GUSE-41385 format. One record per residue: residue in one letter; residue number from 1; x negated, y, z of N, C-alpha, C in turn. Coordinates in steps of 0.05 Angstrom, whole numbers, plus 5000, padded with zeros to 4 digits. Layout:
<rs>
   zado   lumro     nx     ny     nz    cax    cay    caz     cx     cy     cz
      a     NUM      X      Y      Z      X      Y      Z      X      Y      Z
...
</rs>
This chain:
<rs>
   zado   lumro     nx     ny     nz    cax    cay    caz     cx     cy     cz
      x       1   4043   2952   1246   4047   2957   1275   4062   2980   1279
      x       2   4083   2981   1299   4099   3004   1298   4082   3024   1318
      x       3   4094   3051   1316   4080   3069   1334   4080   3062   1363
      x       4   4099   3049   1374   4100   3041   1403   4079   3021   1406
      x       5   4079   3000   1387   4057   2981   1391   4029   2992   1389
      x       6   4024   3010   1371   3997   3024   1370   3991   3038   1396
      x       7   4008   3051   1410   4002   3065   1435   3995   3043   1457
      x       8   4013   3021   1457   4009   3001   1477   3983   2987   1473
      x       9   3974   2983   1449   3947   2973   1441   3925   2992   1453
      x      10   3931   3018   1448   3911   3038   1455   3908   3035   1486
      x      11   3930   3035   1502   3926   3032   1529   3914   3010   1540
      x      12   3922   2985   1526   3908   2960   1534   3879   2959   1529
      x      13   3871   2973   1508   3839   2971   1502   3827   2988   1522
      x      14   3838   3010   1529   3824   3030   1549   3822   3015   1577
      x      15   3844   3002   1584   3846   2985   1608   3822   2963   1609
      x      16   3821   2950   1584   3801   2928   1584   3775   2938   1585
      x      17   3767   2959   1571   3741   2974   1571   3735   2980   1600
      x      18   3752   2993   1613   3744   3003   1641   3741   2979   1661
      x      19   3757   2957   1659   3754   2933   1675   3729   2918   1670
      x      20   3721   2921   1644   3696   2905   1636   3670   2919   1649
      x      21   3675   2945   1653   3652   2960   1664   3655   2962   1696
      x      22   3674   2947   1707   3676   2948   1736   3684   2976   1746
      x      23   3702   2989   1731   3707   3019   1739   3737   3021   1741
      x      24   3752   3001   1739   3783   3003   1744   3790   3009   1773
      x      25   3806   3031   1774   3810   3042   1803   3836   3030   1811
      x      26   3840   3024   1836   3865   3014   1847   3870   3029   1873
      x      27   3898   3035   1877   3907   3050   1901   3909   3029   1923
      x      28   3905   3035   1946   3908   3019   1972   3928   3032   1991
      x      29   3946   3016   2002   3962   3027   2023   3947   3023   2051
      x      30   3937   3041   2063   3918   3038   2085   3935   3031   2111
      x      31   3928   3009   2121   3939   2999   2148   3931   3018   2171
      x      32   3948   3021   2189   3942   3038   2214   3916   3029   2228
      x      33   3914   3001   2226   3889   2989   2244   3866   2991   2228
      x      34   3866   3002   2204   3841   3003   2188   3824   3026   2197
      x      35   3797   3021   2200   3779   3043   2208   3774   3059   2180
      x      36   3778   3084   2180   3779   3100   2155   3753   3116   2157
      x      37   3733   3109   2139   3712   3123   2133   3709   3134   2104
      x      38   3732   3141   2095   3735   3151   2065   3749   3175   2063
      x      39   3762   3186   2082   3777   3210   2082   3764   3237   2084
      x      40   3776   3260   2085   3767   3284   2088   3777   3300   2112
      x      41   3791   3286   2129   3799   3301   2155   3778   3303   2176
      x      42   3758   3317   2167   3732   3322   2183   3736   3330   2212
      x      43   3756   3344   2218   3760   3353   2246   3784   3339   2260
      x      44   3796   3318   2247   3819   3306   2260   3842   3322   2263
      x      45   3844   3343   2247   3867   3361   2251   3894   3348   2237
      x      46   3890   3332   2218   3913   3318   2204   3929   3302   2223
      x      47   3917   3294   2245   3931   3278   2265   3934   3292   2292
      x      48   3928   3318   2294   3931   3332   2318   3963   3339   2321
      x      49   3974   3332   2344   4002   3337   2348   4013   3364   2348
      x      50   3993   3385   2353   4000   3411   2353   4003   3421   2324
      x      51   3988   3411   2307   3992   3420   2278   4017   3406   2268
      x      52   4022   3381   2275   4047   3365   2267   4072   3380   2276
      x      53   4070   3389   2301   4094   3404   2311   4098   3429   2297
      x      54   4077   3443   2291   4079   3471   2278   4093   3464   2252
      x      55   4084   3443   2237   4094   3437   2210   4126   3432   2212
      x      56   4133   3416   2237   4162   3412   2237   4178   3438   2245
      x      57   4163   3454   2260   4181   3478   2267   4180   3498   2244
      x      58   4160   3498   2228   4160   3514   2202   4184   3502   2183
      x      59   4186   3475   2183   4207   3466   2165   4235   3473   2178
      x      60   4239   3473   2203   4264   3480   2213   4272   3509   2210
      x      61   4250   3525   2212   4252   3555   2208   4259   3563   2180
      x      62   4242   3553   2161   4240   3565   2135   4249   3546   2112
      x      63   4255   3520   2121   4264   3500   2102   4241   3482   2093
      x      64   4249   3460   2079   4229   3439   2072   4213   3450   2047
      x      65   4223   3468   2031   4209   3476   2008   4212   3505   2004
      x      66   4195   3517   1987   4197   3548   1981   4218   3553   1963
      x      67   4226   3535   1942   4248   3537   1927   4243   3555   1901
      x      68   4221   3562   1898   4211   3580   1872   4184   3586   1871
      x      69   4172   3595   1852   4145   3604   1849   4141   3630   1866
      x      70   4115   3636   1872   4108   3661   1888   4122   3688   1875
      x      71   4122   3690   1850   4129   3712   1835   4159   3714   1831
      x      72   4173   3693   1836   4204   3693   1834   4215   3701   1861
      x      73   4217   3678   1877   4228   3684   1904   4216   3665   1927
      x      74   4194   3653   1915   4184   3634   1937   4162   3643   1956
      x      75   4155   3668   1954   4134   3678   1971   4147   3686   1996
      x      76   4142   3674   2018   4157   3680   2043   4138   3693   2064
      x      77   4148   3701   2085   4133   3717   2106   4111   3700   2118
      x      78   4115   3671   2118   4097   3654   2129   4074   3651   2110
      x      79   4077   3651   2085   4056   3653   2065   4039   3678   2068
      x      80   4051   3699   2070   4038   3724   2073   4019   3727   2098
      x      81   4032   3715   2121   4017   3710   2146   3990   3697   2141
      x      82   3993   3674   2128   3971   3652   2123   3949   3669   2104
      x      83   3958   3681   2083   3940   3693   2067   3924   3715   2083
      x      84   3937   3730   2100   3923   3751   2115   3904   3740   2131
      x      85   3912   3719   2145   3893   3704   2165   3870   3692   2152
      x      86   3874   3679   2128   3851   3671   2112   3831   3691   2106
      x      87   3842   3714   2096   3825   3736   2086   3807   3745   2110
      x      88   3819   3754   2135   3804   3759   2158   3783   3738   2164
      x      89   3790   3714   2163   3772   3692   2172   3746   3690   2156
      x      90   3751   3696   2130   3728   3694   2110   3719   3720   2103
      x      91   3724   3742   2118   3716   3768   2113   3718   3780   2088
      x      92   3742   3775   2076   3751   3785   2051   3774   3803   2053
      x      93   3778   3821   2032   3802   3841   2031   3828   3823   2029
      x      94   3828   3804   2011   3854   3789   2008   3847   3760   2003
      x      95   3870   3745   2003   3869   3716   1997   3892   3709   1984
      x      96   3893   3687   1968   3915   3680   1951   3920   3649   1952
      x      97   3941   3642   1961   3946   3612   1963   3953   3600   1938
      x      98   3941   3574   1931   3947   3556   1912   3958   3531   1921
      x      99   3971   3513   1905   3985   3489   1915   3961   3468   1918
      x     100   3942   3468   1901   3920   3449   1905   3895   3461   1899
      x     101   3872   3450   1910   3846   3457   1902   3838   3459   1873
      x     102   3848   3438   1858   3848   3436   1830   3858   3457   1815
      x     103   3884   3466   1823   3898   3485   1812   3883   3513   1820
      x     104   3873   3516   1839   3857   3540   1849   3834   3543   1826
      x     105   3817   3523   1823   3795   3525   1808   3799   3526   1779
      x     106   3819   3513   1767   3825   3517   1741   3839   3545   1736
      x     107   3852   3555   1755   3867   3578   1753   3849   3603   1753
      x     108   3827   3603   1771   3809   3623   1773   3793   3625   1745
      x     109   3783   3605   1735   3767   3603   1713   3782   3611   1687
      x     110   3808   3600   1688   3825   3608   1661   3829   3638   1662
      x     111   3833   3647   1687   3842   3677   1689   3819   3696   1684
      x     112   3793   3688   1693   3772   3703   1689   3755   3703   1666
      x     113   3754   3679   1652   3735   3673   1631   3751   3671   1604
      x     114   3735   3677   1584   3746   3673   1556   3721   3671   1537
      x     115   3727   3669   1512   3706   3665   1491   3682   3685   1495
      x     116   3683   3707   1509   3664   3724   1512   3650   3724   1536
      x     117   3657   3700   1548   3645   3695   1576   3626   3674   1575
      x     118   3602   3673   1590   3585   3652   1593   3587   3639   1623
      x     119   3592   3616   1625   3595   3602   1652   3570   3585   1657
      x     120   3560   3585   1682   3535   3569   1686   3542   3553   1711
      x     121   3544   3530   1708   3551   3509   1731   3529   3490   1738
      x     122   3529   3484   1766   3511   3463   1775   3523   3436   1762
      x     123   3504   3420   1753   3509   3394   1741   3528   3376   1758
      x     124   3527   3377   1785   3544   3359   1801   3566   3374   1813
      x     125   3576   3396   1800   3600   3407   1807   3627   3390   1805
      x     126   3646   3396   1821   3670   3380   1822   3685   3383   1791
      x     127   3700   3359   1785   3712   3357   1760   3734   3380   1757
      x     128   3743   3392   1776   3762   3415   1771   3748   3438   1761
      x     129   3723   3442   1767   3708   3465   1760   3697   3461   1729
      x     130   3690   3438   1723   3682   3429   1696   3710   3434   1679
      x     131   3732   3422   1689   3756   3424   1669   3765   3453   1668
      x     132   3761   3469   1689   3771   3497   1687   3754   3513   1666
      x     133   3731   3508   1665   3710   3520   1645   3719   3512   1618
      x     134   3724   3486   1616   3734   3477   1588   3761   3492   1579
      x     135   3780   3496   1598   3805   3508   1593   3803   3537   1584
      x     136   3783   3548   1597   3781   3576   1592   3771   3585   1565
      x     137   3758   3568   1551   3748   3575   1526   3721   3588   1527
      x     138   3711   3591   1548   3684   3604   1553   3661   3585   1544
      x     139   3639   3595   1535   3614   3580   1534   3603   3570   1561
      x     140   3599   3547   1561   3591   3535   1586   3562   3520   1587
      x     141   3546   3526   1606   3520   3512   1610   3519   3503   1637
      x     142   3505   3480   1640   3501   3468   1666   3472   3466   1673
      x     143   3466   3477   1699   3440   3479   1707   3433   3456   1725
      x     144   3408   3447   1727   3401   3428   1743   3408   3429   1771
      x     145   3417   3409   1786   3426   3407   1812   3409   3422   1832
      x     146   3422   3444   1842   3410   3463   1862   3381   3471   1854
      x     147   3380   3475   1827   3356   3489   1817   3358   3515   1806
      x     148   3351   3534   1826   3354   3563   1818   3335   3573   1796
      x     149   3312   3557   1793   3294   3566   1771   3306   3559   1745
      x     150   3322   3537   1742   3333   3530   1717   3356   3550   1710
      x     151   3372   3556   1733   3394   3573   1727   3383   3601   1718
      x     152   3361   3610   1730   3347   3637   1725   3339   3635   1693
      x     153   3330   3612   1683   3321   3609   1656   3348   3612   1636
      x     154   3366   3600   1644   3390   3599   1629   3404   3625   1626
      x     155   3403   3639   1652   3416   3666   1654   3400   3686   1637
      x     156   3372   3683   1638   3354   3701   1624   3358   3696   1593
      x     157   3365   3676   1583   3367   3671   1553   3394   3681   1545
      x     158   3413   3683   1563   3442   3689   1555   3447   3719   1548
      x     159   3462   3722   1526   3465   3749   1516   3495   3758   1520
      x     160   3507   3742   1536   3536   3748   1540   3537   3771   1558
      x     161   3557   3788   1555   3560   3811   1574   3572   3803   1598
      x     162   3587   3781   1600   3602   3772   1622   3591   3746   1633
      x     163   3578   3743   1655   3568   3719   1661   3578   3711   1691
      x     164   3585   3685   1693   3596   3675   1718   3581   3648   1729
      x     165   3571   3650   1750   3555   3627   1762   3575   3612   1780
      x     166   3577   3587   1775   3595   3572   1791   3581   3550   1807
      x     167   3588   3544   1831   3577   3521   1845   3594   3510   1868
      x     168   3592   3487   1872   3605   3475   1900   3588   3485   1923
      x     169   3603   3487   1943   3589   3495   1970   3574   3469   1983
      x     170   3591   3451   1986   3582   3424   1994   3589   3404   1970
      x     171   3572   3391   1962   3577   3374   1935   3589   3348   1947
      x     172   3612   3346   1936   3631   3325   1944   3622   3293   1945
      x     173   3605   3287   1926   3595   3260   1924   3568   3254   1937
      x     174   3553   3277   1943   3526   3276   1952   3523   3286   1980
      x     175   3540   3305   1988   3537   3319   2013   3518   3338   2017
      x     176   3506   3347   1992   3485   3368   1994   3500   3395   2000
      x     177   3486   3415   2011   3495   3440   2013   3481   3459   1991
      x     178   3495   3475   1978   3484   3494   1959   3469   3516   1972
      x     179   3444   3524   1960   3429   3546   1970   3443   3569   1965
      x     180   3462   3581   1979   3478   3604   1972   3459   3629   1968
      x     181   3440   3633   1986   3421   3655   1983   3408   3656   1958
      x     182   3397   3634   1948   3383   3632   1920   3404   3639   1899
      x     183   3430   3629   1900   3449   3634   1883   3456   3663   1880
      x     184   3458   3674   1903   3464   3704   1908   3443   3721   1890
      x     185   3418   3716   1898   3395   3730   1888   3393   3728   1858
      x     186   3393   3705   1848   3391   3700   1818   3417   3712   1805
      x     187   3441   3709   1815   3463   3720   1801   3463   3750   1800
      x     188   3455   3761   1822   3452   3792   1824   3431   3802   1804
      x     189   3409   3788   1802   3389   3796   1785   3397   3797   1754
      x     190   3416   3781   1748   3425   3779   1719   3453   3789   1716
      x     191   3465   3807   1735   3487   3816   1734   3509   3799   1729
      x     192   3508   3775   1742   3530   3752   1739   3545   3753   1766
      x     193   3574   3747   1759   3590   3743   1786   3583   3714   1793
      x     194   3589   3709   1821   3583   3684   1833   3608   3672   1847
      x     195   3616   3647   1838   3639   3633   1849   3632   3611   1863
      x     196   3638   3607   1889   3633   3584   1907   3658   3568   1914
      x     197   3658   3542   1908   3682   3526   1915   3674   3513   1941
      x     198   3680   3524   1964   3671   3512   1990   3693   3492   2003
      x     199   3704   3475   1985   3726   3458   1995   3716   3441   2017
      x     200   3691   3429   2018   3683   3413   2037   3668   3427   2061
      x     201   3664   3453   2058   3649   3468   2079   3669   3483   2097
      x     202   3693   3492   2088   3710   3507   2103   3720   3488   2126
      x     203   3715   3504   2151   3725   3488   2175   3701   3476   2190
      x     204   3682   3466   2176   3660   3453   2190   3632   3466   2192
      x     205   3630   3486   2174   3602   3501   2174   3607   3530   2182
      x     206   3585   3541   2194   3587   3568   2205   3594   3568   2231
      x     207   3588   3588   2245   3594   3591   2277   3623   3591   2282
      x     208   3640   3603   2264   3668   3604   2267   3684   3584   2250
      x     209   3667   3565   2236   3680   3548   2218   3689   3560   2191
      x     210   3680   3581   2183   3692   3595   2158   3677   3585   2132
      x     211   3655   3565   2139   3644   3551   2115   3615   3563   2109
      x     212   3603   3553   2087   3577   3559   2078   3577   3586   2067
      x     213   3599   3599   2062   3600   3628   2051   3611   3642   2075
      x     214   3638   3640   2075   3653   3655   2098   3644   3682   2103
      x     215   3641   3690   2128   3635   3716   2135   3606   3721   2134
      x     216   3588   3700   2125   3561   3703   2124   3552   3720   2100
      x     217   3566   3716   2078   3561   3728   2052   3585   3744   2045
      x     218   3585   3768   2040   3606   3790   2034   3613   3783   2005
      x     219   3635   3798   1998   3647   3795   1971   3632   3811   1949
      x     220   3613   3825   1956   3594   3837   1936   3575   3815   1928
      x     221   3567   3798   1946   3547   3778   1944   3560   3751   1932
      x     222   3583   3743   1941   3597   3722   1931   3625   3731   1924
      x     223   3631   3742   1904   3658   3755   1897   3680   3736   1899
      x     224   3676   3709   1889   3699   3694   1887   3695   3667   1906
      x     225   3712   3663   1928   3708   3642   1945   3731   3625   1943
      x     226   3730   3599   1941   3752   3580   1941   3749   3561   1965
      x     227   3771   3557   1978   3773   3539   1998   3796   3522   1996
      x     228   3795   3497   2007   3820   3481   2009   3829   3477   2040
      x     229   3857   3470   2038   3869   3469   2066   3872   3439   2073
      x     230   3867   3419   2053   3874   3392   2059   3849   3376   2068
      x     231   3828   3387   2075   3805   3373   2084   3801   3379   2116
      x     232   3783   3395   2121   3779   3399   2150   3801   3412   2166
      x     233   3818   3428   2151   3842   3440   2162   3867   3422   2164
      x     234   3863   3398   2152   3884   3377   2157   3909   3380   2143
      x     235   3916   3401   2127   3943   3403   2117   3942   3398   2084
      x     236   3949   3419   2069   3949   3415   2038   3947   3442   2027
      x     237   3940   3443   2002   3937   3467   1986   3910   3480   1986
      x     238   3907   3506   1977   3880   3518   1972   3883   3545   1974
      x     239   3862   3562   1972   3861   3591   1973   3839   3602   1957
      x     240   3842   3624   1944   3821   3643   1936   3817   3666   1950
      x     241   3792   3673   1960   3789   3697   1974   3769   3715   1960
      x     242   3776   3743   1961   3760   3760   1946   3771   3789   1953
      x     243   3758   3808   1935   3770   3836   1940   3797   3838   1928
      x     244   3810   3862   1932   3839   3865   1924   3841   3865   1893
      x     245   3820   3875   1879   3823   3873   1846   3821   3844   1837
      x     246   3805   3827   1850   3806   3798   1841   3834   3786   1844
      x     247   3843   3791   1869   3868   3775   1876   3893   3788   1859
      x     248   3892   3813   1857   3912   3825   1835   3909   3812   1808
      x     249   3883   3809   1801   3882   3798   1773   3892   3770   1773
      x     250   3887   3754   1791   3896   3727   1790   3927   3725   1792
      x     251   3939   3741   1809   3969   3742   1808   3980   3748   1781
      x     252   3967   3764   1766   3976   3771   1740   3971   3751   1716
      x     253   3948   3737   1719   3937   3721   1697   3931   3692   1703
      x     254   3931   3683   1728   3925   3655   1732   3951   3637   1729
      x     255   3951   3620   1707   3973   3605   1698   3983   3587   1719
      x     256   3961   3572   1733   3967   3552   1754   3979   3565   1780
      x     257   3975   3591   1781   3989   3605   1807   4018   3614   1797
      x     258   4018   3624   1774   4044   3635   1764   4065   3615   1761
      x     259   4057   3595   1747   4078   3575   1738   4082   3550   1754
      x     260   4081   3553   1780   4086   3529   1798   4099   3537   1823
      x     261   4117   3521   1833   4131   3525   1862   4109   3532   1882
      x     262   4117   3552   1899   4099   3560   1922   4096   3536   1941
      x     263   4077   3536   1956   4071   3517   1974   4093   3517   1996
      x     264   4101   3491   2004   4122   3489   2024   4114   3507   2048
      x     265   4136   3520   2058   4130   3540   2082   4120   3525   2106
      x     266   4128   3498   2110   4121   3484   2135   4092   3478   2133
      x     267   4080   3476   2108   4051   3470   2107   4039   3496   2114
      x     268   4050   3519   2107   4034   3543   2115   4034   3550   2145
      x     269   4056   3540   2157   4058   3544   2186   4040   3524   2200
      x     270   4038   3500   2189   4018   3481   2199   3989   3491   2197
      x     271   3982   3502   2174   3955   3513   2169   3948   3535   2188
      x     272   3967   3552   2194   3963   3575   2215   3954   3562   2241
      x     273   3969   3541   2250   3961   3528   2275   3934   3517   2273
      x     274   3928   3501   2250   3901   3490   2247   3881   3513   2248
      x     275   3884   3534   2234   3865   3556   2236   3859   3564   2266
      x     276   3879   3566   2281   3877   3575   2306   3860   3554   2323
      x     277   3864   3529   2319   3849   3507   2332   3820   3508   2322
      x     278   3816   3511   2297   3788   3511   2288   3772   3536   2299
      x     279   3783   3556   2303   3769   3580   2312   3769   3579   2344
      x     280   3786   3565   2358   3785   3564   2386   3775   3540   2399
      x     281   3769   3521   2381   3757   3495   2394   3732   3490   2378
      x     282   3709   3502   2382   3684   3496   2368   3673   3469   2377
      x     283   3684   3458   2400   3675   3431   2411   3684   3408   2387
      x     284   3702   3414   2371   3708   3395   2347   3684   3396   2330
      x     285   3672   3416   2321   3650   3417   2303   3627   3402   2316
      x     286   3623   3408   2342   3601   3397   2355   3603   3366   2356
      x     287   3628   3356   2361   3632   3329   2361   3626   3316   2334
      x     288   3636   3330   2312   3628   3321   2284   3601   3318   2281
      x     289   3584   3338   2288   3556   3343   2284   3543   3318   2300
      x     290   3553   3314   2323   3540   3292   2340   3545   3265   2324
      x     291   3569   3260   2313   3574   3236   2300   3557   3232   2276
      x     292   3552   3254   2262   3532   3254   2237   3504   3247   2245
      x     293   3496   3260   2265   3467   3252   2275   3464   3227   2284
      x     294   3483   3216   2302   3482   3189   2308   3483   3169   2287
      x     295   3501   3172   2266   3501   3154   2244   3476   3155   2229
      x     296   3467   3177   2221   3438   3177   2207   3417   3165   2223
      x     297   3416   3173   2247   3396   3158   2264   3396   3129   2261
      x     298   3417   3118   2268   3421   3089   2269   3420   3079   2238
      x     299   3430   3090   2221   3428   3080   2191   3400   3077   2183
      x     300   3382   3100   2189   3357   3099   2182   3340   3077   2198
      x     301   3346   3073   2222   3335   3053   2239   3339   3025   2226
      x     302   3364   3020   2216   3370   2995   2203   3361   2990   2176
      x     303   3348   3011   2165   3340   3010   2138   3359   3011   2115
      x     304   3381   3022   2122   3403   3024   2102   3396   3048   2083
      x     305   3404   3046   2057   3396   3064   2034   3410   3090   2038
      x     306   3403   3106   2058   3416   3130   2065   3405   3153   2046
      x     307   3424   3172   2038   3414   3192   2022   3410   3219   2040
      x     308   3401   3238   2027   3393   3265   2044   3417   3281   2047
      x     309   3432   3281   2070   3455   3299   2073   3458   3303   2103
      x     310   3466   3328   2108   3468   3337   2136   3499   3343   2142
      x     311   3515   3333   2125   3543   3339   2126   3559   3314   2131
      x     312   3587   3316   2138   3602   3292   2138   3602   3270   2117
      x     313   3592   3279   2094   3591   3260   2069   3565   3248   2070
      x     314   3563   3222   2074   3539   3207   2079   3538   3185   2058
      x     315   3530   3187   2034   3527   3166   2013   3506   3145   2017
      x     316   3513   3120   2012   3495   3100   2009   3492   3092   1982
      x     317   3471   3100   1965   3466   3097   1939   3460   3068   1935
      x     318   3476   3050   1921   3468   3023   1918   3463   3016   1887
      x     319   3471   3035   1870   3462   3034   1841   3479   3017   1823
      x     320   3479   2993   1829   3496   2973   1813   3525   2975   1822
      x     321   3542   2979   1801   3571   2980   1806   3584   2954   1819
      x     322   3575   2930   1811   3585   2904   1821   3578   2901   1851
      x     323   3552   2911   1855   3540   2912   1881   3557   2927   1902
      x     324   3564   2955   1891   3579   2972   1907   3606   2962   1914
      x     325   3620   2950   1893   3646   2935   1898   3646   2915   1920
      x     326   3625   2899   1914   3622   2878   1936   3618   2885   1964
      x     327   3601   2906   1969   3599   2918   1994   3623   2929   2006
      x     328   3641   2944   1988   3665   2955   1997   3687   2931   2004
      x     329   3687   2911   1989   3703   2887   1995   3699   2876   2022
      x     330   3673   2875   2026   3663   2860   2052   3673   2876   2078
      x     331   3671   2902   2072   3679   2922   2093   3707   2919   2098
      x     332   3722   2919   2074   3752   2919   2076   3762   2893   2092
      x     333   3748   2872   2087   3752   2846   2100   3749   2849   2132
      x     334   3729   2866   2139   3727   2874   2169   3743   2895   2179
      x     335   3764   2905   2162   3781   2923   2172   3769   2954   2171
      x     336   3747   2959   2153   3736   2983   2147   3738   2993   2121
      x     337   3749   3018   2116   3754   3027   2090   3733   3050   2085
      x     338   3717   3044   2064   3699   3064   2054   3700   3065   2023
      x     339   3698   3089   2011   3702   3094   1983   3679   3082   1968
      x     340   3685   3067   1946   3664   3058   1927   3666   3072   1902
      x     341   3647   3089   1900   3647   3108   1880   3630   3103   1857
      x     342   3643   3102   1832   3626   3091   1809   3629   3110   1786
      x     343   3611   3106   1765   3615   3126   1742   3644   3122   1731
      x     344   3657   3143   1718   3644   3168   1711   3643   3190   1732
      x     345   3652   3184   1758   3653   3202   1782   3624   3210   1784
      x     346   3606   3191   1784   3576   3196   1791   3561   3187   1767
      x     347   3535   3196   1763   3521   3187   1740   3518   3155   1738
      x     348   3514   3145   1713   3507   3118   1712   3481   3111   1728
      x     349   3485   3087   1741   3463   3077   1756   3462   3089   1786
      x     350   3481   3105   1794   3484   3120   1820   3509   3110   1835
      x     351   3520   3088   1827   3544   3079   1844   3537   3078   1872
      x     352   3557   3083   1888   3552   3086   1920   3576   3083   1936
      x     353   3572   3078   1960   3590   3077   1983   3590   3104   1993
      x     354   3612   3118   1991   3613   3145   2000   3629   3146   2027
      x     355   3611   3147   2048   3619   3147   2078   3623   3178   2086
      x     356   3650   3178   2099   3653   3205   2110   3661   3202   2139
      x     357   3651   3220   2152   3654   3221   2184   3673   3241   2193
      x     358   3686   3236   2217   3702   3255   2226   3699   3259   2255
      x     359   3709   3281   2267   3706   3284   2295   3723   3264   2312
      x     360   3743   3252   2298   3761   3233   2309   3745   3207   2317
      x     361   3725   3201   2299   3712   3176   2303   3697   3173   2330
      x     362   3700   3150   2344   3688   3145   2369   3661   3132   2363
      x     363   3644   3131   2383   3618   3118   2380   3619   3088   2370
      x     364   3639   3075   2384   3644   3048   2377   3653   3043   2350
      x     365   3671   3061   2337   3676   3060   2310   3653   3062   2291
      x     366   3634   3080   2297   3612   3083   2282   3593   3059   2283
      x     367   3590   3047   2309   3574   3022   2313   3586   2999   2296
      x     368   3613   2998   2294   3626   2975   2280   3620   2979   2250
      x     369   3617   3005   2240   3615   3009   2211   3584   3001   2206
      x     370   3565   3011   2223   3538   3007   2218   3534   2973   2219
      x     371   3543   2960   2238   3541   2930   2239   3549   2916   2216
      x     372   3572   2926   2203   3586   2916   2179   3564   2922   2155
      x     373   3553   2945   2154   3535   2952   2132   3510   2937   2134
      x     374   3499   2934   2159   3475   2919   2161   3481   2887   2152
      x     375   3504   2877   2157   3510   2850   2152   3511   2847   2121
      x     376   3522   2866   2106   3523   2867   2076   3494   2865   2065
      x     377   3475   2883   2079   3448   2884   2072   3432   2856   2074
      x     378   3437   2845   2099   3424   2821   2105   3431   2798   2090
      x     379   3457   2801   2081   3468   2777   2066   3455   2779   2038
      x     380   3448   2801   2029   3435   2806   2001   3407   2794   2005
      x     381   3392   2800   2027   3367   2791   2032   3366   2761   2031
      x     382   3383   2746   2044   3382   2719   2044   3390   2707   2017
      x     383   3408   2719   2003   3416   2710   1976   3392   2711   1955
      x     384   3377   2735   1962   3354   2739   1942   3332   2720   1950
      x     385   3330   2713   1976   3308   2697   1985   3311   2666   1973
      x     386   3336   2657   1971   3341   2629   1961   3353   2627   1934
      x     387   3352   2652   1920   3361   2653   1891   3341   2635   1873
</rs>
């Protein structure tokens, strides 16, 4: 067998194995008529004409691309303005833009941690945090989900001089909110730094939308705050906020910041407009919260397998992967798109429909989703009765 044939066989075997487990992923081109309950546009800003116009005007003024990395010639005045605005919004001295949330997380962990560092992560942290810890070369331990006592025990047994505790703010597959107060208390008791990835909280939590950390917890309590721009803010990219020493260190040592082209300036312009809307229109968060409350009330009334979440992320834990795919296909046939999440993204036996709500959804949209979910459930009841 040639080298090329050996590689082709390896790819074929991997594909067959994943398909056998019903875990093969496919991309879908979403039709405009489809009701989307799978995205992260929590406040509807990705479709706000003011944000779109700001992006278009940004492209006209600054060009379609930055043309270089931030440290070469790609850091423009519009980037500087966005970083300053993000720093003020989150109550930090400085903020630093990254091209994606994944790059922000691996960039922070790679720049801060090494073989002399111990990293402690929540078991349900996002893949980018797990990968960032692995790339850093640090010793990594994972504590039980939202279990401050387990974290306390792990920290107490650690002899590392440098300790870093890392957690999602809102957990992307479950919708749970981290207990930031408990994480702050335990981290400070053991002289550990705390890093919160508030990708799904920025824009929707807090009185001003600054997230589950934002201006509530200062940079002494939460030294490293990561947020994304492509979810509630409706654009693209990410940022890290903290004190000046942290940001200066990342500029010098974060490889995913140094060795990539800067964010397109039009995206920075659009994000500035989105931030203005988030802070000036709290009714968007109010509408989102009303949609969450209505969906949960009706889903529980219908007996749907709803999990415990007060955020836009509302998982229905179905367990079996074939069952989860079947429900997703039935919804698709009714013009409703919902994410079918299976291992390895979630633990074995915890496959789910990951429903996400937005301020854009109307009451009728949610009713249509609920009716389709109830139909899936009743169809199973009938099949089981006559099996």
